[in-house]
N, C-alpha and C positions, 0 to 999 in steps of 0.2 A: 457534484461539480467542484466542490472545494478541494477534494483530493486530487482531482485531475488538474485543476488550475495550479495547485501547488507543484505537481510534477512537471507541468509544462513550463512554468516560469523558473523553477529552481533545480529540477532534477531530483528532488527529494520525493521518495516513494514511501508512503506510510502503509505498512502491510503487517499481516500476522500470518505465521505458518498455521495451516489448518489443524495440525496436531496440538499446537499451543492453545488454540481456541477451545478445541474439544476437551482438553485437560482442564482448563479454567472452568468451563461450564460443568463438567462432570464433578469436579471438586467444589463447585459453588464458590470459586476463589477469584472473583472479579473485583479487583481493587483499583481505586483511582488515586493518583494518576497512574496510568500504565507506563511501563518502561518501553523504550523504543527498540525496535529490531534494526539491525544493520545488515544490509545485504553485502555478501562477499562473493561476487560472481564475476571473474575476469572475462567471461565470454559475453556478458551483457554490455552492449554499446548504448549507454545512457543517452548520448547525443542523438543517435539514430532513432531511438525510441521516442524521445521528446519531439523530434521532427514528425514522426509518424503520428503521434497522438495529437499534435497541433493541426495536422492536415485531416485527421479523421478521428473523432472522439471515440468511436467504437474500438480503436486500436488500444485504448486504455484497458478495456476488458481483456483483450487479447494478451496484453503484457501480463496481467495477473494470471491468466490460464497458462501462459508460457512458463512462468516462474512457479506455478502451482501453489500460489498463495492467495490470501483474501485481503480486500481493502480493510485497513484498520479504522473502522468507523468508531470504535470504542474510545479512541484517542482524541476524537473531535470534541471541541467545546464551543458552545454557542456563545457569541458575543456580538454586540452592536457597535 
């Protein structure tokens, strides 16, 4: 829910490319903090996707499938 809320409120999408995750795991090279990925896609209408996700939370999953990326849960840090 945290990643979805972040995207809904700010338009910031925390994600990882699948091949980057596979490489990190294969090389046992998961370090913290991880560096962020920046999406460069002129065809992606962030405002439209934010609206879609706000109206239907399942659209968040569809966004990741459309971009062929995974949610970057490794960058999340628990705090109270």
